[in-house]
VOGU-3710 file (C-alpha; in Angstrom, 3 decimals, decimal comma):
1> mhiqndapgr> -4,952/141,054/40,586  -8,498/141,191/39,261  -11,816/139,340/39,304  -12,333/137,243/36,200  -15,262/138,414/34,022  -15,963/141,344/36,328  -17,590/144,477/34,916  -18,337/147,981/36,227  -21,540/147,978/38,260  -21,783/144,211/38,422
11> ryapldeiev> -23,521/142,878/41,508  -22,947/139,407/42,874  -25,422/137,231/44,730  -24,654/135,088/47,763  -23,255/131,675/46,784  -22,008/132,969/43,430  -18,568/131,665/42,508  -15,788/134,204/41,937  -12,410/133,597/40,329  -9,476/135,830/41,281
21> vgaeggtliv> -6,576/135,809/38,824  -3,145/137,422/38,731  -2,311/137,195/42,446  1,028/135,407/42,588  2,454/134,469/45,994  1,352/135,572/49,435  -2,193/135,276/50,812  -5,674/136,316/49,709  -8,027/137,542/52,445  -11,726/138,045/51,660
31> sdgarrvylr> -14,046/139,910/54,050  -17,793/140,512/53,851  -19,950/143,619/54,107  -19,644/143,536/57,907  -15,815/143,348/57,611  -15,728/139,756/58,812  -13,039/137,636/57,177  -14,597/134,542/55,644  -11,745/133,306/53,460  -7,982/133,186/53,927
41> aaagaslrft> -6,122/131,179/51,263  -2,767/130,962/49,549  -2,647/133,170/46,461  -1,908/131,760/43,046  -2,487/132,279/39,373  -6,163/131,503/39,930  -8,315/131,106/43,028  -12,017/130,276/43,070  -14,243/130,818/46,087  -17,944/131,008/46,962
51> vggaagrhti> -19,425/134,338/48,003  -20,809/134,378/51,540  -21,315/136,513/54,621  -23,017/139,872/55,048  -24,168/141,704/51,930  -22,602/144,979/50,857  -19,071/145,756/49,699  -16,743/142,762/49,978  -12,997/143,269/50,014  -10,217/141,080/48,598
61> lhvtddnrli> -6,767/141,802/50,024  -3,591/140,364/48,520  -0,882/140,464/51,203  2,635/139,170/51,604  3,539/136,441/54,048  4,509/139,146/56,552  1,099/140,832/56,052  2,121/143,766/53,821  -0,508/144,896/51,307  0,215/144,080/47,665
71> drayftvvae> -3,156/144,817/46,053  -6,846/145,022/46,776  -10,136/144,605/44,924  -13,791/145,108/45,748  -17,062/143,593/44,669  -20,660/144,246/45,697  -22,977/141,553/47,047  -26,748/142,041/46,973  -29,191/139,492/48,364  -32,657/139,470/46,800
81> tgirdvggef> -35,497/137,234/47,878  -36,300/134,458/45,438  -36,799/130,735/44,961  -35,559/128,478/42,179  -36,446/124,813/42,000  -35,845/122,153/39,364  -38,720/122,460/36,916  -39,661/125,917/38,222  -42,995/124,823/39,699  -42,703/126,666/43,005
91> aelfdqayla> -40,607/129,507/41,603  -43,544/130,308/39,304  -46,028/130,307/42,187  -43,689/132,471/44,267  -43,382/135,007/41,446  -47,151/135,110/40,954  -47,692/135,768/44,661  -45,031/138,490/44,603  -46,550/140,216/41,561  -50,003/140,122/43,115
101> lmryrvthpi> -48,682/141,584/46,367  -46,856/144,436/44,658  -49,892/145,341/42,539  -51,748/146,240/45,706  -50,227/149,247/47,444  -50,843/149,248/51,189  -48,787/152,383/51,928  -49,167/155,983/50,766  -47,589/159,353/51,663  -49,536/161,192/54,373
111> rwegklyrsa> -48,925/164,525/56,085  -50,161/164,772/59,670  -49,499/167,542/62,189  -46,712/169,036/60,109  -44,847/165,777/59,521  -44,633/163,819/56,281  -44,945/160,040/56,464  -43,694/158,843/53,104  -44,895/155,251/53,368  -47,754/155,330/55,854
121> aldigefaqa> -50,241/152,485/56,093  -53,848/153,440/55,428  -55,088/150,422/57,386  -52,886/148,976/60,123  -54,603/145,585/59,941  -54,081/145,276/56,200  -50,476/146,386/56,593  -49,779/143,822/59,315  -51,105/141,047/57,092  -49,243/142,320/54,031
131> llglryfepa> -46,008/142,614/56,013  -45,883/138,836/56,341  -44,574/138,822/52,760  -43,846/142,490/52,113  -40,904/142,572/54,548  -38,877/140,465/52,112  -39,173/143,058/49,331  -39,914/146,489/50,825  -37,118/148,541/52,467  -39,426/151,126/54,117
141> vqdainlfre> -41,457/149,273/56,747  -41,214/151,556/59,795  -42,935/154,677/58,467  -46,126/152,713/57,949  -46,240/151,996/61,685  -44,919/155,315/62,986  -48,081/157,215/62,078  -50,258/154,846/64,113  -47,759/154,829/66,985  -47,649/158,614/67,182
151> sqrangmiws> -51,431/158,998/66,872  -52,126/156,399/69,581  -54,701/157,602/72,067  -53,732/158,153/75,691  -55,692/155,074/76,775  -53,651/152,901/74,384  -56,233/152,554/71,612  -54,877/152,297/68,068  -56,809/153,742/65,144  -57,872/151,117/62,609
161> dvhpfpghrq> -57,314/153,249/59,533  -56,482/156,727/58,308  -58,100/158,662/55,469  -55,865/161,366/53,945  -58,734/163,413/52,559  -61,445/165,562/54,151  -64,280/163,511/55,559  -67,826/164,389/54,564  -69,566/165,604/57,717  -67,147/163,677/59,928
171> qegeflhvfq> -67,667/164,472/63,597  -64,999/164,118/66,280  -65,837/161,270/68,634  -64,579/158,286/70,587  -63,862/156,348/67,410  -63,044/159,197/65,020  -60,423/161,941/65,092  -60,191/164,706/62,477  -56,781/166,155/61,556  -56,169/169,627/62,968
181> dasgyfrrnp> -56,093/171,080/59,452  -59,182/169,008/58,488  -57,245/167,413/55,618  -58,051/163,890/56,791  -59,195/161,794/59,706  -58,466/158,674/61,739  -61,163/156,078/62,290  -61,554/153,093/64,579  -63,823/150,192/63,769  -65,600/149,849/67,128
191> adprtealfv> -66,595/146,238/66,432  -63,054/144,975/65,754  -60,942/144,016/68,799  -57,967/142,816/66,696  -56,476/146,205/65,862  -54,096/146,462/68,815  -52,799/142,914/68,334  -52,219/143,561/64,627  -50,376/146,774/65,515  -48,036/144,820/67,816
201> esiyhawqat> -47,574/142,116/65,175  -46,562/144,736/62,612  -44,008/146,199/65,057  -42,496/142,761/65,633  -42,139/141,947/61,945  -40,809/145,435/61,141  -38,194/145,086/63,890  -37,189/141,688/62,522  -36,816/143,172/59,045  -34,816/146,222/60,123
211> gddawlvatv> -32,876/145,007/63,152  -33,270/148,605/64,356  -33,002/148,451/68,141  -33,171/152,238/68,555  -36,536/152,273/66,761  -37,667/149,349/68,889  -36,817/151,253/72,081  -38,952/154,150/70,822  -41,834/151,890/69,818  -42,167/148,950/72,202
221> daairaleys> -43,946/150,946/74,930  -46,693/151,832/72,445  -47,086/148,099/71,864  -47,458/147,455/75,598  -50,023/150,258/75,978  -52,006/148,811/73,081  -52,059/145,345/74,654  -53,091/146,795/78,023  -55,938/148,725/76,400  -57,328/145,543/74,865
231> atdptrwser> -57,190/143,737/78,212  -58,854/146,505/80,228  -61,339/148,349/78,012  -64,880/147,101/78,766  -65,824/147,106/75,077  -62,894/144,775/74,257  -62,480/142,567/77,335  -64,816/139,994/78,859  -64,383/140,028/82,628  -66,441/136,852/82,933
241> lgllkgkypi> -64,350/134,795/80,506  -61,018/136,618/80,764  -60,723/136,879/76,980  -61,120/139,455/74,241  -64,716/139,887/73,204  -66,293/141,265/70,074  -69,692/141,967/68,634  -71,538/139,140/66,948  -70,591/139,487/63,269  -73,983/138,553/61,802
251> fgvkasapga> -76,611/141,252/62,161  -80,381/141,279/61,872  -80,922/137,937/63,617  -82,676/137,082/66,846  -81,081/135,295/69,768  -82,891/132,979/72,146  -81,855/131,413/75,438  -83,790/128,177/75,971  -84,754/127,700/79,615  -84,160/131,349/80,534
261> eeppapeeer> -86,979/133,256/82,236  -86,463/136,365/80,097  -85,068/136,932/76,591  -81,487/138,235/76,417  -80,912/141,973/76,445  -79,933/143,433/73,039  -76,384/144,315/74,106  -75,829/140,991/75,848  -76,801/139,039/72,774  -74,337/140,980/70,647
271> ygilfgdntr> -71,094/140,196/72,501  -69,066/137,030/72,631  -65,698/135,392/72,050  -64,347/135,230/68,511  -61,471/132,816/68,989  -59,385/134,252/66,131  -59,150/137,608/67,902  -57,718/135,838/70,938  -55,200/133,588/69,169  -53,794/136,694/67,492
281> yiascrhaaa> -53,710/138,649/70,757  -51,937/135,765/72,529  -49,345/135,623/69,741  -48,838/139,395/69,969  -48,237/139,131/73,727  -45,457/136,659/72,950  -44,080/138,895/70,192  -43,983/141,820/72,629  -42,307/139,606/75,239  -39,596/138,621/72,747
291> mlehlgraae> -38,916/142,286/71,967  -38,785/143,186/75,670  -36,390/140,315/76,375  -34,146/141,548/73,588  -34,065/144,952/75,289  -33,285/143,429/78,695  -36,739/144,070/80,204  -37,197/140,498/81,418  -39,741/141,149/84,197  -42,200/142,870/81,835
301> aarlreraea> -41,688/140,120/79,279  -42,454/137,450/81,887  -45,767/139,122/82,764  -46,835/139,118/79,123  -45,869/135,475/78,704  -47,883/134,593/81,807  -50,879/136,462/80,384  -50,548/134,623/77,073  -50,364/131,255/78,835  -53,400/131,986/81,024
311> meqrleqacw> -55,455/133,248/78,076  -54,509/130,194/76,029  -55,888/127,938/78,767  -59,100/129,970/79,087  -59,527/129,988/75,307  -59,267/126,209/75,236  -61,976/125,907/77,875  -64,264/128,362/76,097  -63,735/127,623/72,403  -61,872/124,361/71,749
321> egdyyfyyvp> -64,192/121,747/70,259  -61,663/118,931/70,169  -60,917/119,130/66,440  -61,097/122,892/65,855  -61,976/126,155/67,571  -65,622/127,209/67,724  -66,052/130,299/65,577  -68,056/132,245/68,158  -69,045/131,648/71,776  -71,690/134,031/73,211
331> eqhgliydvg> -70,667/135,802/76,388  -74,093/134,916/77,768  -74,076/131,128/78,045  -76,701/129,227/76,069  -77,612/131,815/73,446  -78,751/130,412/70,107  -78,822/132,586/66,978  -81,236/132,116/64,115  -78,733/132,075/61,230  -79,915/128,948/59,439
341> vdedsqiasa> -76,915/126,810/60,390  -75,560/124,964/63,414  -72,832/127,367/64,500  -70,987/124,672/66,432  -70,371/122,898/63,119  -68,848/125,957/61,439  -65,118/125,939/60,721  -63,745/129,445/60,256  -60,530/130,305/58,396  -59,150/131,705/61,652
351> naealglgip> -58,409/128,048/62,452  -55,957/127,990/59,539  -54,492/131,339/60,614  -54,063/130,047/64,179  -51,620/127,419/62,886  -49,049/130,182/62,408  -49,729/131,879/65,737  -48,076/129,434/68,117  -51,010/127,251/69,171  -50,090/123,897/70,801
361> qphaaailrt> -48,978/121,126/68,442  -51,862/118,756/69,377  -54,372/121,473/68,496  -52,562/122,236/65,234  -52,582/118,559/64,260  -56,297/118,242/65,059  -57,129/121,307/62,950  -55,096/119,988/60,029  -56,832/116,610/60,187  -60,158/118,444/60,209
371> yqrlaqslpq> -59,212/120,259/57,010  -58,036/117,011/55,442  -61,467/115,520/56,152  -63,089/118,597/54,618  -60,995/118,084/51,493  -62,527/114,620/51,108  -66,129/115,880/51,304  -66,161/119,256/49,581  -69,457/120,833/48,548  -70,218/120,675/44,848
381> gapgewhtii> -67,950/122,880/42,762  -65,708/123,971/45,655  -62,152/124,607/44,379  -60,613/123,824/47,773  -61,260/123,410/51,491  -59,915/126,846/52,448  -63,292/128,497/52,989  -63,631/131,687/54,982  -66,269/129,745/56,910  -67,976/126,427/56,240
391> ppflrgtyla> -70,884/125,813/56,275  -71,922/129,403/55,517  -74,604/131,465/57,221  -77,970/131,208/55,485  -79,596/134,188/57,211  -78,594/137,459/58,813  -75,880/138,600/56,392  -75,935/140,620/53,190  -73,431/138,167/51,681  -74,893/135,250/49,780
401> pwhgtngavs> -73,754/131,795/50,897  -70,349/130,805/49,490  -69,320/134,427/48,843  -66,885/136,734/50,647  -66,510/136,093/54,352  -69,608/133,899/54,173  -68,007/130,816/52,681  -65,813/131,829/49,743  -62,625/129,853/49,155  -59,767/132,095/50,226
411> ttgagalalg> -56,203/132,314/48,926  -55,268/133,776/52,307  -56,691/130,693/53,976  -54,856/128,427/51,542  -51,528/130,104/52,307  -52,104/129,991/56,062  -53,174/126,347/55,897  -50,203/125,380/53,717  -47,777/127,148/56,067  -49,357/125,427/59,057
421> althgfeqyg> -49,256/122,020/57,397  -45,616/122,395/56,362  -44,476/123,475/59,828  -46,603/121,070/61,897  -45,709/117,701/60,408  -48,190/117,560/57,511  -45,655/118,513/54,847  -47,144/116,605/51,915  -50,569/118,089/52,615  -49,012/121,569/52,603
431> vdilrrvanl> -47,357/120,884/49,241  -50,647/119,582/47,861  -52,377/122,837/48,854  -49,707/124,929/47,124  -50,039/122,873/43,961  -53,815/123,241/43,924  -53,500/127,007/44,389  -51,080/127,117/41,445  -53,531/125,084/39,374  -56,317/127,554/40,192
441> asqhgnklqp> -54,103/130,418/39,038  -53,347/128,608/35,772  -57,091/128,320/35,129  -57,551/132,090/35,487  -54,926/133,738/33,323  -51,965/132,770/35,542  -53,117/135,260/38,143  -53,833/134,525/41,781  -57,230/135,700/42,982  -58,027/136,576/46,621
451> lyvgafptpp> -61,333/134,693/46,644  -63,193/132,058/44,659  -66,878/131,177/44,937  -66,998/128,531/47,650  -69,502/126,117/46,076  -71,955/125,730/43,220  -74,924/123,810/44,623  -77,091/121,877/42,176  -79,773/124,278/40,902  -83,399/123,388/41,599
461> qetftqlsle> -85,586/121,756/38,970  -86,532/124,425/36,446  -89,636/124,841/34,298  -89,272/126,719/31,005  -91,947/128,363/28,877  -90,792/129,057/25,324  -92,612/131,980/23,725  -93,308/131,692/20,026  -92,043/134,311/17,586  -93,715/132,491/14,694
471> glanfelege> -95,574/135,002/12,553  -93,455/137,860/13,908  -90,159/136,930/12,233  -89,403/139,476/9,519  -85,660/139,262/8,936  -82,854/136,888/8,042  -79,408/137,526/9,468  -76,571/137,484/6,950  -73,717/134,988/6,877  -73,272/131,246/6,714
481> ddeivaqrti> -72,796/130,374/10,389  -76,030/128,426/10,580  -74,608/126,055/13,186  -74,130/128,974/15,575  -77,759/130,057/15,696  -79,017/126,520/15,193  -78,059/125,850/18,834  -81,436/126,450/20,420  -80,524/125,113/23,867  -77,885/127,319/25,455
491> egvpflplsg> -76,507/126,368/28,883  -79,670/124,342/29,422  -82,075/127,115/28,364  -84,241/126,115/25,350  -85,481/128,534/22,675  -88,131/127,716/20,055  -86,715/127,489/16,524  -88,357/129,517/13,774  -89,664/127,909/10,608  -87,794/130,471/8,524
501> gpraalalst> -84,467/128,804/9,296  -81,700/129,146/11,885  -80,979/132,792/10,972  -84,610/133,934/10,981  -85,323/136,669/13,538  -87,721/139,352/14,664  -85,968/142,612/13,717  -86,982/145,756/15,588  -85,879/149,123/14,259  -87,152/152,585/13,454
511> cqghaaqarl> -85,646/152,118/9,985  -88,061/151,477/7,145  -88,892/147,825/6,522  -88,655/146,672/10,146  -91,140/146,426/12,995  -91,064/149,285/15,501  -92,433/147,049/18,250  -93,843/143,602/18,934  -96,086/142,094/21,595  -95,729/138,609/23,117
521> evgqtaetvy> -98,610/137,258/25,198  -97,588/135,634/28,496  -100,256/135,261/31,222  -98,042/133,711/33,933  -95,372/134,496/36,517  -91,657/134,138/35,823  -88,424/134,508/37,754  -86,240/135,094/34,683  -86,796/136,218/31,091  -84,202/134,831/28,659
531> llhtlanles> -83,477/136,500/25,325  -81,548/135,059/22,393  -80,671/138,212/20,481  -78,114/140,265/18,575  -77,627/143,537/16,673  -77,845/143,141/12,918  -76,021/146,332/11,911  -72,443/147,308/12,696  -73,102/150,977/13,446  -75,761/150,511/16,105
541> pnvcgllala> -76,007/153,282/18,728  -75,425/152,472/22,388  -79,132/152,236/23,269  -80,549/149,624/20,921  -83,933/148,541/22,236  -86,360/148,288/25,137  -88,005/145,269/26,738  -91,123/146,114/28,756  -92,847/143,718/31,161  -96,558/144,511/31,424
551> yadgswayey> -97,986/143,001/34,615  -101,601/141,964/35,035  -102,082/144,551/37,802  -101,305/147,377/35,358  -97,723/148,051/36,485  -94,653/147,918/34,230  -90,943/147,110/34,423  -88,380/148,100/31,796  -84,946/146,970/30,613  -83,012/148,939/27,994
561> mfrgsnvdgw> -80,689/147,088/25,645  -77,206/148,604/25,586  -74,599/147,601/23,030  -71,701/145,875/24,784  -73,695/145,570/28,005  -76,599/143,179/27,487  -76,440/142,707/23,711  -73,710/142,761/21,074  -73,281/142,790/17,319  -73,972/139,880/14,977
571> anpfapheyg> -70,603/140,377/13,281  -67,572/139,530/15,440  -69,652/139,082/18,594  -68,220/139,511/22,078  -69,611/138,043/25,295  -69,012/140,562/28,120  -66,923/139,117/30,969  -68,606/139,230/34,347  -67,621/138,464/37,906  -70,229/136,851/40,094
581> esrfaaawge> -73,650/135,707/38,946  -73,667/135,601/35,155  -76,428/137,031/32,983  -74,849/136,036/29,654  -74,148/132,902/27,691  -72,538/132,746/24,267  -74,577/130,901/21,674  -71,299/129,556/20,287  -70,471/127,709/23,542  -66,862/127,180/24,575
591> aqppdhgala> -65,436/127,688/21,084  -63,673/130,851/19,995  -66,109/133,598/18,906  -67,107/133,031/15,271  -67,483/135,608/12,532  -71,181/135,818/13,403  -73,150/134,888/16,513  -75,848/135,744/19,035  -75,922/136,110/22,825  -78,334/134,631/25,334
601> yalpnphpek> -79,199/137,156/28,043  -80,909/136,470/31,397  -83,139/139,299/32,608  -84,146/138,919/36,283  -87,809/139,773/36,707  -87,962/142,525/39,357  -91,441/141,309/40,417  -91,484/137,513/40,130  -94,581/137,354/42,322  -96,658/139,237/39,727
611> vidhielram> -98,355/137,710/36,695  -96,867/139,026/33,453  -99,705/139,833/31,081  -97,485/140,414/28,053  -94,006/141,478/26,942  -93,386/144,375/24,578  -90,219/144,636/22,496  -89,639/148,182/21,229  -87,168/149,714/18,801  -85,202/152,833/19,738
621> eggavwavlg> -84,387/155,917/17,693  -80,989/155,924/16,034  -81,177/153,178/13,447  -80,258/150,115/15,500  -81,588/146,802/14,185  -82,289/144,677/17,254  -82,753/141,083/16,125  -84,511/138,717/18,550  -84,247/134,992/17,782  -86,003/133,611/20,860
631> vtlsdqpsrf> -87,675/134,428/24,206  -88,021/131,921/27,058  -89,427/132,270/30,585  -88,202/130,384/33,661  -89,536/129,896/37,176  -85,980/129,980/38,634  -83,122/132,519/38,806  -80,563/132,592/35,997  -78,894/129,245/35,428  -75,997/130,616/33,395
641> pedpidmtgt> -72,640/129,606/34,886  -71,406/131,975/37,581  -67,845/133,225/37,308  -65,777/131,234/39,813  -63,856/134,352/40,884  -65,543/136,040/43,840  -65,108/139,809/43,678  -66,485/140,502/47,173  -63,008/139,943/48,598  -60,034/142,012/49,634
651> gdytnstlla> -56,970/143,101/47,706  -53,994/141,128/46,523  -52,062/141,767/49,754  -53,640/138,491/50,882  -51,012/136,661/48,830  -48,587/137,395/51,679  -49,665/134,136/53,286  -48,676/132,254/50,128  -45,274/133,954/50,124  -44,874/132,948/53,767
661> alanglagvs> -45,911/129,367/53,001  -43,231/129,173/50,314  -40,434/131,134/52,021  -40,999/130,077/55,643  -42,737/126,745/55,074  -41,467/124,914/51,993  -38,091/126,683/51,739  -38,119/126,803/55,537  -36,267/130,070/56,232  -37,291/132,007/59,337
671> dgasafahar> -35,749/134,515/61,715  -34,842/133,575/65,276  -34,188/137,178/66,282  -33,864/140,153/63,922  -32,074/140,819/60,621  -31,359/137,059/60,441  -28,688/137,372/63,135  -29,667/133,828/64,106  -31,433/132,200/61,186  -33,491/129,039/61,108
681> iaprwlaaev> -33,203/126,881/57,995  -35,718/124,037/57,589  -35,774/122,873/53,947  -38,813/120,706/53,223  -38,259/120,125/49,496  -38,303/116,401/50,168  -42,077/116,587/50,697  -42,474/118,015/47,183  -40,041/115,503/45,651  -37,877/118,411/44,488
691> geaevtvayp> -34,302/117,196/44,125  -32,567/120,571/43,762  -33,440/124,100/44,828  -31,859/127,495/45,490  -33,325/129,886/48,045  -32,606/133,420/49,203  -34,774/135,175/51,771  -33,657/138,741/52,437  -34,705/141,879/54,295  -34,047/144,955/52,110
701> asggyvsyry> -34,588/147,131/55,200  -31,462/145,779/56,921  -29,597/143,728/54,339  -30,060/140,640/56,492  -30,481/137,450/54,497  -30,183/133,674/54,299  -29,203/131,772/51,143  -28,831/128,080/50,557  -28,591/125,477/47,831  -30,275/122,147/48,382
711> ehdmanrqil> -29,637/118,815/46,695  -31,063/115,429/47,599  -28,628/112,741/46,456  -30,831/109,677/46,763  -28,248/107,306/45,294  -25,790/108,089/48,081  -28,489/108,640/50,731  -27,491/112,182/51,603  -28,825/115,738/51,574  -26,284/118,355/50,486
721> llasgsgara> -26,597/121,975/51,591  -24,468/125,010/50,812  -25,575/127,843/53,085  -24,638/131,412/53,870  -26,157/134,438/55,520  -25,599/137,774/57,151  -25,786/136,350/60,669  -23,171/134,554/62,687  -25,077/131,355/63,401  -27,928/129,248/62,064
731> sfhvllppya> -30,158/126,477/63,373  -31,022/123,705/60,909  -34,133/121,526/60,910  -33,738/119,242/57,876  -36,615/116,999/56,796  -35,457/113,386/56,421  -36,872/110,573/54,292  -39,178/108,271/56,271  -36,737/105,412/55,712  -33,712/107,307/57,119
741> qrvsvvagda> -31,706/105,195/59,588  -28,245/106,161/60,846  -28,071/109,949/60,507  -24,820/111,904/60,496  -24,077/115,584/59,880  -20,811/117,040/58,578  -20,115/120,766/58,091  -16,942/121,372/56,105  -14,694/118,600/57,391  -16,071/118,453/60,933
751> dvphtvtave> -18,745/116,248/62,436  -21,642/118,242/63,870  -23,587/117,196/66,985  -27,227/116,685/66,091  -30,502/115,189/67,215  -33,291/113,525/65,267  -36,664/114,923/66,286  -40,208/113,994/65,313  -43,026/116,324/64,298  -46,058/114,068/64,014
761> rsryadfeid> -44,799/111,290/61,704  -42,078/113,403/60,105  -38,456/113,195/61,221  -35,919/116,010/61,151  -32,172/116,337/61,701  -31,608/119,279/64,075  -28,242/120,997/64,541  -26,541/124,398/64,762  -23,477/125,708/62,943  -21,527/128,938/62,661
771> llgavavtva> -22,490/130,657/59,436  -19,367/132,573/58,422  -18,991/132,651/54,670  -20,442/129,769/52,664  -20,672/126,513/54,611  -21,125/123,093/52,994  -23,238/120,671/55,033  -23,858/116,982/54,359  -26,712/115,191/56,110  -26,251/111,467/55,516
781> y> -28,907/108,930/56,391
//
């Protein structure tokens, strides 16, 4: 007896088909990695079966009719997380999110108090967010948490982050603890009340991934202490509102209280309710309750569930607007902050995150409709409605509007919003978000970016003053690319042409035959000085020239010209790539760089309030030939197109929310307990009009997994599923077409009791089946 086409070291995936040949007479018995028999069939010259059950070493026994062993064979089953769909659209997005996640390491080896933590998290908040996707690929998820558990303070506080290197002048204090050997230190962000909730969330997801009850017993009490600290510490808890409080996130602004006899005290005006901190804390209370219930500690679990319920009601009273949660509610009623925007109109990305934290369905639906309305009225140039906050703050923050946490468009927000839409009855909207995220990636080198600039408002009317170089031109650039330099309006900035032709220029050099310097009279103010320039010789040194602004009050400002930084060569020119506000524009436009070409460079005037008397252009020692083809002044900041990628954001771990949207939302696999002992399978491919798909979601830490194949047979009005997993049972929640009528469910040859439930306007077939081996399910409608 042997396995057809087997080879040494070959690994099989769940739902693979295996053919056993050479087993004549008797019975074949196949058992999985947990030694559960999932196939018993009469032996013959050839027998085909589908791999199922727990991963690991599977055994094939060939026995006689009276159960005596004739032969045996083994094969190894490995489940690896992945998605395949017809056309590969969502498989490609899944792979991009995975690659981005794995590029950003959130764990590192750390030694603390004589113990080595091989995969410790440097930031527990970042790790908790990364774990949303990382748990499906990373086998070592406990060590990252153990360091923060074992360093927990006696009062229950969890450190925000750890730094495995000596701190410069770090002093021991309430929010900082130096290692005994001074090789590193722990730090707590005193303004962030989320740390304890994120710590508990990471414990819950790590327990799900590992199924390690012994570790849970050793860890769950640290989770309870952390939650108690948050609910009792006066810097974290508002006694008046019965909710977590935090410091107002925008600094340097004044608060007023209309009608009050006295202005608010400085500390009072700094504290209030950030709803996102509370939705996460409420979810973590429920996570902790689920873990306690699993361990048989029902009374403690009930108290946490009661706390979560009470806080949810208080949060609704304090922060629920009717369509979304208010971003911030001052602890002192009636405070108004001077931030240049109506704060009650601001929609923060924590609304999208709340969709995955167990908020009530009516609230989730209202938030999703709010985002759908946003999508229909986006600010100019916005790539999506997934802003960190919209509208942004105009005052009080170092971040410019539409950048970073002040209004950038966030991939994290997109993933959270897509997951929420898919799981709350807005499936087509969730699919649309995923497709737009994929389209954004395709526009930027097939790489997902954490943040994109949130909007590109129409620039103000601009006045240009073109300075004449007539009479100063002393050089003609070589080549025949006249059309390149003939473009005298570049990205809307005009430059005066020279009578000597399109390649005529003012050449500045210390070499004989060129001008060493030139003076341009100005006599006015300017916000920006634009140069159309290049380097005429190939071997130019790094420092190629100097532009000096001589102000009417006798002061000066200088800008050196560096090759490859703010100027480049005439031959084979290269426009430096920038993130954020651009100071360059290629004179050759969108076309590929030509053999010859010049760059337009925007120099911000450091003193736009001062009158510029004149501009001096000076050559530098070393033989560079700096060729200037035009100089133009503007009364506005640079108008060159800003790079749409916002680099003020966080690392690629944010793509965990996209992985969750695909694995838990579209593919619909989630864990009802731990290690997929009781899986939930909710395929929503119908919303994406995907007719066939294959899905595996696995935990490398435990070997737990779920695999299924999906096919929508529209002609015969049925959905076909072939499912397997490491657990004994699975709950199904299968999205039906809107026109579905009489629904029936068959697993194998047996009818399965089921119900048809509604989530908003979507309808699902709900049922449970035993998941031993590979089970074929037909949902007819």
